[in-house]
C-alpha positions as CSV (number, residue, x, y, z in Angstrom):
1,X,0.1,0.1,0.2
2,X,0.9,3.5,-0.4
3,X,2.9,5.5,2.2
4,X,1.1,8.7,3.7
5,X,2.9,11.6,3.2
6,X,1.9,15.1,4.3
7,X,1.8,16.3,0.6
8,X,-0.9,13.5,-0.1
9,X,-2.7,14.0,3.4
10,X,-3.0,17.8,2.6
11,X,-4.1,17.2,-0.9
12,X,-6.7,14.7,-0.3
13,X,-8.2,16.8,2.6
14,X,-8.2,19.7,0.7
15,X,-9.9,18.1,-2.1
16,X,-12.5,17.2,0.3
17,X,-13.7,20.6,0.5
18,X,-14.5,20.8,-3.4
19,X,-18.1,19.5,-2.6
20,X,-20.3,21.1,0.3
21,X,-20.2,18.5,2.9
22,X,-23.0,17.9,5.5
23,X,-21.7,18.8,8.8
24,X,-22.2,16.9,12.1
25,X,-20.7,18.4,15.3
26,X,-21.2,17.0,18.6
27,X,-19.8,17.2,22.2
28,X,-15.9,18.1,21.6
29,X,-16.9,21.3,19.8
30,X,-18.5,22.5,23.3
31,X,-15.7,20.9,25.6
32,X,-13.3,23.0,23.4
33,X,-15.1,26.1,25.2
34,X,-15.5,24.5,28.5
35,X,-15.0,20.9,29.8
36,X,-18.1,21.3,31.9
37,X,-20.2,20.5,28.6
38,X,-19.0,16.8,28.6
39,X,-20.4,13.4,29.7
40,X,-17.6,12.8,32.2
41,X,-19.4,16.2,33.8
42,X,-22.9,15.2,33.4
43,X,-22.3,12.2,34.9
44,X,-20.8,13.7,38.2
45,X,-23.7,16.2,38.5
46,X,-26.4,13.2,37.9
47,X,-24.5,11.1,40.9
48,X,-24.6,14.4,42.9
49,X,-28.1,15.7,42.6
50,X,-30.3,12.7,41.6
51,X,-30.2,11.2,45.1
52,X,-31.5,14.3,46.7
53,X,-34.8,14.1,45.1
54,X,-37.4,12.3,47.2
55,X,-37.5,9.1,45.3
56,X,-39.9,6.2,45.9
57,X,-38.5,3.0,46.4
58,X,-38.9,2.0,42.8
59,X,-37.3,4.9,41.6
60,X,-34.4,4.2,44.1
61,X,-33.9,0.8,43.0
62,X,-33.4,2.0,39.3
63,X,-30.9,4.5,40.0
64,X,-29.1,2.1,42.4
65,X,-28.8,0.0,39.4
66,X,-27.4,2.7,37.3
67,X,-24.8,3.3,39.6
68,X,-23.8,-0.6,40.0
69,X,-23.9,-0.9,36.1
70,X,-21.6,2.1,35.7
71,X,-19.3,0.9,38.5
72,X,-18.9,-2.5,36.6
73,X,-18.9,-1.0,33.1
74,X,-17.7,2.3,33.2
75,X,-20.2,3.1,30.3
76,X,-22.3,5.9,31.5
77,X,-24.6,5.9,28.6
78,X,-25.6,2.3,28.2
79,X,-25.9,2.3,32.3
80,X,-28.6,5.1,31.9
81,X,-30.9,3.0,29.7
82,X,-31.7,1.1,33.2
83,X,-34.1,4.0,33.7
84,X,-37.8,3.1,33.2
85,X,-39.6,5.5,35.7
86,X,-41.3,8.4,33.6
87,X,-40.8,10.7,36.8
88,X,-37.1,9.6,37.5
89,X,-36.3,10.2,33.7
90,X,-37.6,13.7,34.2
91,X,-35.4,14.4,36.9
92,X,-32.4,13.3,34.7
93,X,-33.7,15.7,32.1
94,X,-34.2,18.6,34.2
95,X,-31.0,18.2,35.9
96,X,-29.1,17.9,32.5
97,X,-30.8,21.2,31.3
98,X,-29.7,22.7,34.7
99,X,-26.2,22.1,34.4
100,X,-26.0,22.5,30.7
101,X,-27.9,26.2,31.3
102,X,-25.2,27.0,34.0
103,X,-22.2,26.1,32.1
104,X,-23.5,27.9,28.9
105,X,-24.1,31.0,31.4
106,X,-20.6,30.9,32.3
107,X,-19.0,31.3,28.9
108,X,-21.6,33.7,27.2
109,X,-19.7,36.6,27.9
110,X,-16.6,35.1,26.4
111,X,-18.6,34.0,23.2
112,X,-20.1,37.5,22.7
113,X,-16.6,39.2,23.2
114,X,-15.5,36.9,20.2
115,X,-17.8,34.2,18.6
116,X,-14.5,32.5,17.3
117,X,-13.9,31.3,21.0
118,X,-16.3,28.4,19.7
119,X,-13.4,27.4,17.4
120,X,-15.6,25.2,15.4
121,X,-16.7,28.5,13.7
122,X,-13.3,28.8,12.3
123,X,-13.9,26.2,9.8
124,X,-18.1,26.5,9.4
125,X,-17.6,30.3,8.5
126,X,-15.3,29.7,5.7
127,X,-17.8,27.0,4.3
128,X,-20.7,29.5,4.7
129,X,-19.3,32.2,3.2
130,X,-18.7,30.1,0.0
131,X,-21.7,28.3,-0.7
132,X,-22.5,27.8,-4.4
133,X,-24.9,30.3,-5.8
134,X,-27.2,27.9,-7.0
135,X,-27.3,26.1,-3.4
136,X,-26.6,28.4,-0.9
137,X,-27.3,26.6,2.1
138,X,-24.9,24.5,4.6
139,X,-26.7,21.5,6.5
140,X,-25.4,20.9,10.2
141,X,-26.7,18.5,12.7
142,X,-25.9,18.2,16.3
143,X,-26.9,16.1,19.2
144,X,-25.6,19.2,21.8
145,X,-28.5,20.7,23.9
146,X,-26.5,24.0,24.2
147,X,-26.7,27.2,22.2
148,X,-23.2,28.0,21.5
149,X,-23.5,27.1,18.0
150,X,-26.7,29.8,17.7
151,X,-24.8,32.5,19.6
152,X,-21.4,32.0,17.5
153,X,-23.3,32.1,14.3
154,X,-25.7,35.2,15.3
155,X,-22.8,37.0,16.7
156,X,-20.9,36.6,13.5
157,X,-24.0,37.5,11.4
158,X,-24.2,34.3,9.6
159,X,-28.2,33.6,9.1
160,X,-29.6,30.3,10.2
161,X,-32.8,28.4,11.0
162,X,-33.6,25.7,13.5
163,X,-37.0,25.1,11.6
164,X,-39.0,27.4,14.2
165,X,-41.1,30.4,13.2
166,X,-42.3,33.1,15.4
167,X,-41.8,35.6,18.2
168,X,-41.0,34.7,21.6
169,X,-42.7,31.6,21.4
170,X,-42.0,29.8,18.0
171,X,-43.5,26.7,16.4
172,X,-41.7,24.1,14.2
173,X,-42.4,24.8,10.6
174,X,-39.2,24.4,8.3
175,X,-41.0,25.5,5.3
176,X,-42.1,28.8,6.6
177,X,-39.0,29.4,8.8
178,X,-36.7,29.2,5.4
179,X,-38.7,31.9,3.9
180,X,-36.9,34.2,6.2
181,X,-33.7,33.5,4.4
182,X,-34.8,35.0,1.1
183,X,-34.5,38.2,-0.7
184,X,-36.3,39.9,-3.8
185,X,-33.4,40.8,-6.5
186,X,-34.1,42.6,-9.6
187,X,-33.2,41.1,-13.0
188,X,-33.3,41.5,-16.9
189,X,-34.9,38.4,-18.6
190,X,-36.0,38.6,-22.3
191,X,-35.5,42.3,-22.3
192,X,-37.9,42.9,-19.3
193,X,-36.9,43.8,-15.6
194,X,-38.4,41.6,-13.0
195,X,-37.9,40.9,-9.5
196,X,-36.9,37.4,-8.6
197,X,-36.5,35.4,-5.3
198,X,-33.0,34.3,-4.1
199,X,-31.7,32.8,-0.8
200,X,-29.1,34.5,1.4
201,X,-26.2,32.1,2.3
202,X,-27.6,30.3,5.3
203,X,-27.3,27.5,7.7
204,X,-30.2,24.8,8.5
205,X,-29.6,23.4,12.0
206,X,-30.8,20.4,12.9
207,X,-31.0,19.9,16.9
208,X,-31.8,16.0,16.7
209,X,-31.6,15.8,20.6
210,X,-33.5,19.0,21.4
211,X,-32.2,21.7,22.9
212,X,-32.2,23.8,25.8
213,X,-34.7,26.3,24.4
214,X,-36.8,23.4,22.9
215,X,-40.2,22.3,24.7
216,X,-43.2,20.2,23.9
217,X,-46.8,20.1,24.8
218,X,-49.8,18.1,23.5
219,X,-47.5,16.7,20.5
220,X,-46.6,20.3,19.6
221,X,-42.8,21.2,19.6
222,X,-42.0,24.7,20.4
223,X,-39.0,27.0,20.7
224,X,-38.5,29.7,23.4
225,X,-35.4,31.6,24.6
226,X,-36.8,33.1,27.8
227,X,-38.0,30.3,29.8
228,X,-35.7,29.2,32.6
229,X,-37.9,26.2,33.4
230,X,-40.7,24.8,31.5
231,X,-44.4,26.0,32.3
232,X,-47.0,24.1,33.6
233,X,-47.9,21.8,30.8
234,X,-44.7,21.8,29.0
235,X,-42.0,19.6,29.1
236,X,-38.5,20.0,28.2
237,X,-37.4,18.2,24.6
238,X,-33.9,16.8,25.5
239,X,-33.2,13.2,24.3
240,X,-30.6,12.4,27.4
241,X,-28.8,9.3,28.5
242,X,-31.5,7.0,29.4
243,X,-34.3,8.0,26.9
244,X,-33.6,5.0,24.8
245,X,-36.8,3.1,25.8
246,X,-39.2,6.0,25.8
247,X,-41.8,6.0,22.8
248,X,-43.0,9.3,23.4
249,X,-39.9,11.0,23.2
250,X,-39.3,9.0,20.0
251,X,-42.3,10.6,18.8
252,X,-40.9,14.0,19.2
253,X,-37.4,13.1,17.7
254,X,-39.1,11.9,14.6
255,X,-40.5,15.4,14.2
256,X,-37.0,16.9,14.3
257,X,-35.5,14.1,12.6
258,X,-37.5,14.3,9.4
259,X,-35.8,17.2,7.5
260,X,-32.4,15.7,9.0
261,X,-33.0,12.4,7.4
262,X,-33.9,14.1,4.0
263,X,-30.5,16.2,4.2
264,X,-28.4,13.2,4.6
265,X,-29.9,11.4,1.9
266,X,-28.9,14.2,-0.7
267,X,-25.4,14.5,0.5
268,X,-22.3,12.3,-0.4
269,X,-19.8,14.3,1.8
270,X,-19.9,14.3,5.6
271,X,-17.7,16.3,7.8
272,X,-17.6,15.3,11.5
273,X,-16.0,18.2,14.2
274,X,-15.8,16.8,17.7
275,X,-17.7,13.8,17.2
276,X,-17.3,10.5,19.0
277,X,-19.6,8.6,17.1
278,X,-21.4,7.3,20.5
279,X,-25.1,7.9,19.1
280,X,-25.6,4.8,16.6
281,X,-29.3,6.4,16.0
282,X,-27.9,9.8,15.0
283,X,-25.0,8.2,12.9
284,X,-27.3,5.9,11.5
285,X,-27.4,3.0,8.8
286,X,-27.9,5.7,6.2
287,X,-24.8,7.6,6.8
288,X,-22.8,4.3,7.7
289,X,-23.8,3.0,4.2
290,X,-23.0,5.8,2.4
291,X,-19.5,6.0,3.7
292,X,-18.7,2.2,3.7
293,X,-20.7,0.9,1.0
294,X,-21.3,3.8,-1.4
295,X,-17.6,5.4,-0.6
296,X,-18.8,8.9,0.1
297,X,-16.2,11.0,1.2
298,X,-15.7,11.5,4.9
299,X,-13.6,13.8,6.9
300,X,-13.5,13.5,11.2
301,X,-11.4,16.2,12.8
302,X,-11.7,15.4,16.5
303,X,-9.2,15.4,19.6
304,X,-9.2,11.9,20.7
305,X,-10.0,8.9,18.5
306,X,-11.7,5.9,20.0
307,X,-12.4,2.5,18.5
308,X,-15.7,3.3,17.2
309,X,-14.2,6.0,15.0
310,X,-11.0,3.6,13.8
311,X,-13.4,0.7,13.1
312,X,-15.5,3.2,11.0
313,X,-12.5,4.6,9.1
314,X,-10.9,1.2,8.4
315,X,-14.0,0.0,6.6
316,X,-14.7,3.3,4.8
317,X,-12.2,3.8,1.8
318,X,-12.9,7.5,1.5
319,X,-12.9,8.8,4.8
320,X,-10.0,10.8,6.9
321,X,-9.4,10.9,10.3
322,X,-7.7,14.0,11.8
323,X,-6.9,13.5,15.4
324,X,-4.3,14.1,18.5
325,X,-1.5,12.0,19.2
326,X,-1.7,9.6,22.1
327,X,1.4,11.1,23.7
328,X,1.2,14.7,22.9
329,X,-0.3,17.6,21.2
330,X,0.8,16.6,17.8
331,X,-1.4,15.5,15.0
332,X,-2.1,11.9,13.5
333,X,-3.9,11.5,10.4
334,X,-5.3,8.4,9.0
335,X,-6.7,7.1,5.8
336,X,-7.5,3.4,4.7
337,X,-6.3,3.7,1.5
338,X,-2.7,4.2,3.0
339,X,-0.2,1.7,5.0
340,X,-0.4,3.6,8.0
341,X,-0.9,6.7,10.1
342,X,1.0,9.8,9.3
343,X,2.5,12.0,12.5
344,X,3.1,15.5,11.9
345,X,4.8,16.6,14.9
346,X,4.7,20.6,14.5
347,X,1.3,21.0,13.8
348,X,-2.0,20.4,16.2
349,X,-4.9,20.2,13.3
350,X,-6.9,18.5,15.5
351,X,-7.7,22.1,17.0
352,X,-10.6,23.2,14.5
353,X,-8.8,27.0,14.6
354,X,-5.5,25.6,13.4
355,X,-7.0,23.3,11.0
356,X,-9.1,25.9,9.4
357,X,-5.9,28.2,9.0
358,X,-3.5,25.6,7.8
359,X,-5.6,23.6,5.4
360,X,-8.5,26.1,4.4
361,X,-6.4,29.4,4.2
362,X,-7.8,32.8,5.3
């Protein structure tokens, strides 16, 4: 097999951007701002606060089983699937929201001062600025609950839609929400001047696990930025660890995933930022088949690799992995078409801002 050189790696990764990718970003993009957004922080928070609730004996038994399984396996997310009680699940959702909201609040001033402190913006802003005239929309999906992406995009004046339309309380309606991205342009056609509708360069952002500002009531999904707690009759829509068995949340998730599924089907380039590939439902068979069976192009940029990522990259013949070295902050790059890893000692390309500057240019 061919030896992977720096020149070949740079050339292959730069060619990846010749087509517009579908972007999937996850917890790694938030942890680059504050490690409090990570799953270990959530695990510690829930361990501290769930026992403080007035749990019934059945609820306490379920929570004790979570702790027992966690001690045995070390897998927090799978251990949380031991929860069957709806009230206990509600405690988990609300405590998750409290933690994420608090960590987010601690970092807002930093993002307002410089939105590029959400470093994934270095890559995303370059892509958004160079969208093709005929298709000026960049599709992005995330399981993150926080609003860091929304704050960064807004502060950078990059238009985006999460599919909701309205004022303080917004309802989910993708078709209507995207009309906000249009403008009228005067053109001359067949010697006649007329107005045509065009789209601004914009982003469609799919919050596929819900969001801090998304709620549900009577099968209706709404978005509201001012509620700190859900009003009476409303529930938070967060797909947290432990919710996998709950059909009601799957009903709402189907609502959120409809547009996402269609967008995935229409793409053959996929960019993953800070994505650990923990969520088998989010990285579903459609994406796996595209990368492995259809040889769609993939690029994974993440701080830490893992066995799930490396198994996928070994099967996908057209996917690049850029990550941190196991021993220091240098860069490792892998593509299964080449004989072995490439190590670049003097670069930290797994940092989004460094990658953007080195690979994508100013």
